[in-house]
Phi, psi and omega in degrees: 000118178271182190293322181297313179297320180299315179298318177299315183296319178299324180292322178301314179296320180301317180296323179295318182298325183274001178307129183301312183292321178293318181300315181296315184296315182296318179299321178293335180271002182081019182252011179303319180296318182292322178297321180294317179297319180295321180301315181295319180296319180291322175297319178299312185291328179299310181298322180290322177295323176299319174296320186291331181297339182273347188259334181051051183264137175293328175301320177297317183296336178294339179271354186296320179299320179294316179297323176309307183294315184291326179297315179295324178294319178301313181298319181297319181295312180296325179295321181293320179296320180296326180296314180291332175296312181297321179297316181298318180296319184289322186266358183298330183282346185261340182218169174294147184303324181293318179295321177300313183298320179294320179295314180299314180299321179297312181295316184294321177298319178296318181295313182295323174295321181293337178283347178085012183286321184212155173275156176287146174235155182293156178137187183289162183294319181297315180295320177302313180294315177303316182295318182297315179297315181297322178295319177300316177302313184298316179295323183291315181293322177299317180294319178300315180293326179294317176300311180305317177295318179295317180294321179301315181299314180297327180293317180298315178297319182296322181296319179298316181294325181293317181297322182287331187247013187300324184293348180260005180295142181243133180256133181297127181297149174275154176293147178237177180282347185293141178285120176274325180237115186298318182262152178230135188242140172075009183237022184302317181296313180296320179295317180295321178298317179290319180293322176301317180295317186289321190259010176268159176233118182264008181059043177241144180281338180288136175292130182267142183240135173240131181259136175241112186239162179157168180299163175297141177083004183275351174107024183295314180294320183299314182290328176291320178300320184296312181284332178299322180262012181290139180300323179294324176293316181302319182279345185269322186260143177284324182223142173234138183227142179228121177233124171269111186280305181052229192283320190271123171266091182253098187300315179293317181296315182293320180296323178292320178296321178295318180299322181299320183293312186280348177261018179059034172068029178291124186300339186291350174305326182292341183261006182289165181303153177266006175291117184305316182296319178295318179300314183295321180295320179295319177295320178301315182295320185291324184276347187303135179064012175257139170273115188238159169241124178242130174252120174253103191264139173060047179282130179241147180282150178274105186293343181264353190250143176305135185297326179293317180295319181297320179298316183295323181294317179292320180298317180296319181295320187267001180306315181300339184285348181292343179278000178289165181287155178304136180101359177292145187225158178231128172256129177243125173251137184196155170282343189254129173295325182296326178297317179297319179291325177297327180276006181058044184297134175284334183212136180237129176249120175261119178281123178262162178303149181287162168291156179298328181295325182285325174296323178293323179297318180296314179301314181300318183295318184271326183270330183243011180056032174079001183295145179262093181289138178287338184292108183291344177294320178302310183299318183293314180292322181297319178294324177293323178291317179301323181297332180281352186268356171056035173073021182262112179306319179304316178295323178297320179293316179301313182293322179299324178298322179289326185271352189298323183263007183252103184257008181251140185301321182299318179296322176296323178298321177298321179294321181298321183280346183290142179258001186254022180300327183280350183303328181268339187274314183305315180298331176285318176299322184291346178305314178297325179295315185289346176280347179286154171301153187300318182298327179282332174298319180290321179296316180297308183302323183298330183293348181293343183286351179264149180299158175300141179085002181299135178266111183274121168280134187303309184295326181294312185289329177293321177297321178296310181302320179298318183294330182275354180081014177289337182258120184260135177300135176237108180051236181261008183284148180276144180302323180301317178296320179293318180301317176299323176294323178301310181297319177298323178297316180292323177294317179300335184257017172069016173283336174228155170246167180252138176226130183250133174235106183068235179264002184258136179255129177244158169252142183219142174266136171288167185301325184291316178294326177295320176297321179294319178298321177292323183294319188270358182282352170051044177068004177278330182247138182210150183224137181240120175241166181305128179096346177290141179236004179297146174283143177286124179293144179295341180276003188294138175243334184229119187228134168239146185213136175293138190302324183293347182253014190291339178295345177289351178262027187286351179242061185291344177300335177289339187241044183293343183268006184303133178249345178226133167221110183240125178260135180222166179088171181288146181277125179292153179298335183269014183300131181250106184294342178294338178297326181297324180303313181292323180295310186289335181303330183261004184274071186277347181247011188295132175252325182236125179224118178241106180253016190305330180283351187269137171260117189239134174275330182219136180280144178299131180300329185298343179296333180294340181261008179275072186293341184266353189299133179248330186232117180228114181254106179245019187304132175060026183264329189201167174246003180249124183283130179288115187295332185286350186303328185294349181263003180271073195293338180276353188302130179250325181231126180229115181253112180243015185297132179081014181269356173062028172282134174277319176218163176255147180297155187301325185282004177297340181286003174283348181281076191288344176262004184294124182252328182223117174247112182258109184198176177300151182298323183288331177292314178294323179295344183278351184293124175275147184049048183296341180296345177288340179274070186295337182268352184298135182254344184233115174222089188300319185224138172230121180262114178288133178222160176277352179288148178300132181092355180233013179278168185299334184292349177294340179274353187311308187262004183274067188272000180263358179305141181223173177074221184254133175242125178250114179258115182258164173054046182292344179296345177276359171283125189290319186201178182297322179299319178294320180296321182300329183293351173295332178056040182294334180284358174255008180257083188290341186268353178283123182257341179225131182227123177249119178250117186234132172250150178300133188287323181262104180219156177237159175055052181282127176273101185299325179300313181293322176301316179298318182289322181295312179298320178305320182277351178265040180292127180279175175291152178299341183282354187304135178257330178221139178228130175241128172240115188231126170082011180287140183247021177279173182245335188253130181293138178293149186295335184279356171254320191253017182273165180292330175271120181290121177270311185276068187287345180252006184292130181247333183228128173234120183237118180241121183216140176067023176270077197286341181257001182282105190271315185241121182284151178281171181287077184290338181298345180269357175293112192292335186243009183297129180247329181229125176236126182234116178244117189221139176050051176260098193288336187243359177292127182244338182228138167236101188214215185303325182296335180276325189278328182088193189271344188283154178281333179255097179267155178045061186299332182242008182297130182245329184223131179234126181235126172242109188228125177056061174239082192294339183263358182295119181250323188234122173227112187209155169201158179270110188295333186282331186250340180246132179235138171242082196291348183240002183292118181236354183220125174234130180235125178237124182222137172049047173248074196290335182265000181287117186267339182203157174249151181285173177304126182281142182301158184291333184267005182297128179240339182234126178227126182234129176231121187219154178050065182075330177057231177257154181277131183221077180297160183303321185291346181258001187302324182296341183277349185278106188258107178242008200302322187262001178270166180221083187286123177255339178234120185234121180241128179217118185228131175051053179228071184295325180294320181294321179296319177300317178300313182294341183286338181281166178308135186247140180300152184296322184291328178289320179296318178300330179298337179255019185291338182254016184301125181233335184231128180230125175239130182206162173244013186226111183298336183289346175302327185294339181265357177299136183309314185289340178266318184301323180284354176253002182300327184289344181251355181297134183256331182223135179228126182236110178256121188233145166054035174270071187291340179280348184272125178249326178217153178276136181291171177297321178299315180296322176299322178295324179298314180303320182293340182280348184280062188289342178254005185297126181253331179225129178235122178235123177242120185222149174068018178265085197292334184256358183291132185252345179208162176265167179309136184287341185264021184297332181299337183274352181279087190288354180255353185291123183249336187221127176235116183242124178240103185244138177051042173237071191289350182266355178291116182244000181215158172252165185301149182297324181272009175086195180246158183300150179291342179285344186297131182244336183228128173229116180234131177228112185206117353284168185241135179302136182305322181294317178291324178297320180295323182287338180265010180301135184300138176078303187247004177288149180302327182269355187300318176301334182278342186238002186296335179284349185281129184289322183236118177233126180227124181230124185056040180077359181251139182281112175279325182213136182214093184248000000 
């Protein structure tokens, strides 16, 4: 722990000490005087550490391990006191206050004695506990004062040494524009990209900026130097300027440097006025009408300054440069992507580690002067050395310096075998790390306990940081949100990369960053993997271990200060769970415990004494719930996923600090009096009951809930006053709300239904709302008022609301994207009352579904006055009385009509307005009348509406011969034929239709139970890539002429036994006809996968 980290940690402890609830409780226990003494000792050490940061004394650093230990002990003590306070608060309702205090005192006294802090003395339990605690305070304060005294002495000695040696102080040189290395390796693409950017002219007056970002030592300055001195660049720009910015943002100093360049380096620039405005005016005049290139090297963001202020400072500094000629450019090099974005970079290049061959080229160029030695041993050893450098140009240069005077292969071999190659490199890499805020330094270093290549899930790593206290509460902001910002900060500065797998985004450290994390973790973090033989340092606080190596922890008494224990990897068959009992018994300071790889019949009893624990992962470990869990009052994250618990015990609600319970939805829904878990953020389902502890008022104080909340059995809410107690409008983090009433009910009180829904008004941040089974008749004011309440609503799903006659003006919801109306038995009209008064209704609506609205007779709007500019999908199902549909929007691309859809007699055909739409996907199921209508001569504008048809789904083969479909068969890309159970063979006419599908890429035939063969002319469809046959068990043959050579995917499931036999790999009759297909799957088994 260095001085900066120590100061930060002391402040964290100080904040805990000043906690209002803990201070009051401690004072009531007679510990107020002890708390005050500790406060004074912490203030003293804080002031001394502030002094010490200015001295950089080795003598001061010698005291850091001692301060480290005592600081952790102080935090543990305060944490323990808070634990006893929480226990007393939790159990006060179950016993008399005096009995509770005695129970707490007894447990606390046992615990403190077991820590070895004090011996037990005779007397009452309360007195014994008080004496133990007071003694612990005294020992702690004495140690803090001892450290303070030692640090003060070291500071005084350091000051004397500083005065004596001041003249010998060395300041790190700034980077310059001069080429240190004439050749550049492995960056040809980046160099060309930068040169193209620099010497092009886009005829824009704005100065263009290119950012070069990457980790320290990756070669940002080198590549900037290379292009800065390129002949093409020299000829293109009138002036070139190079400023190394580094730590200090000195507006006047930077402006003076720029003036020197444009004044041809005249020394008198240094004597010019220091007035910033005068300097800027002079620079503007000098730069006017010049095409310039400016390099701002090693720009670092100001971690203490607001980003907006930082942006304004840079804009003000560079304002005079706007007078430059068109084509002027700025190069910014930085470790931070945010810096490049702050400078409004038009283009950003991120430098990745070099290939091993490129590192070898650098070594060969610098160590051997580029000579091509014939000795293959040189080449072999050199490449092995390069492989160890992990693509870092800086490392290649350092190694080359060591090899330069060594011309013997044996000496090169010694360098290869050395383990201290990185001793000179890591301190340079660590410069970027030390520039991080202290809390981020701790977050980054902590990640070294995970193996290389580990995929970090954002939520998991944030929970771990939170458990260790690395994330500090800021005002009313949630720690999880702050933690996500931490990770983004580290990602922006190249400490992490992003890797996507499917729809999931992970963060990952490259090997070099992982090595840096291990280097800076200062023996606090350690990892044991299979094959490791290193000794575990006694100073370790955070440990991860592969399960197969767990026997190495048989002496856990040495590691009693452990705060993290994470087991990973598969569990060996010989795993002895009793080892865990001994291990956990000594973990009295543990904050994070992950036992997820272990299968346990019984939980270690020692876990009940882990009073500090915040994060506990027991996923897939057991089927027996550990009864003692309810006493782990500090617990923030509990993972029980896969533990097969049907219900949780009632006292789980004692975990008042629990923020994340990761378990099955039904398990979480079983918690009684869940309202006591005020910090809980995830409650997927809440079932309303009239029983005590399951009423809607349990939600009152659960204001941290986030994500989707499903409230079931709302019919059990007695009245509107009870409904109001849910306080849904105060739950700002809930983005999805499902309100569900039991569908089968009798004697429904419509007035009560209306009042209850009115009082269940959600927060304005809501993104999705489902109302299911409500039997009211009047729309709630928060949906249907003139003033829009749900201004962020994107999805509205209303289903089974059988008495809801008149819909509110949903068209005024400004962000609504999906509207689903289903099983609305009494709705007759969708017209002006739904759209509202605005001319642009549903401005963002993309999908509209009308499903099973049997009484719907009128659906209309005036196309000339009402616009739905983004509507592209309409689905109409089971609206049997609907005689016409309104003019379809111009952007409509998907139209689905199913289960009779709308009624469209011949005499109403002229009312069907499709003229301005361009449908690319058309689904039509069980609509014989509509098919009959389309069979008659069709107006030109209706035919034009299907001119872009590319996807057709139907259950009626006669659809293919409809004029407006038939003439589009040649451009159709996907055809899906479903549930044609009456079809056994394709007719000659249908076979001809299939031959017309010259552009078809995908053909899916499903649910055709009696179909015996596929179209015979498939071999002629030269664009066909995918053929899917699902639930067509009677198909026993493929076309005689085979399948087209373009086919890439063939799936048959289930498959007729005869067809399966003929498709058998190698010797089946059909195998020569399908051998060219890359992916073949039959009966769910992959026959071929290339």
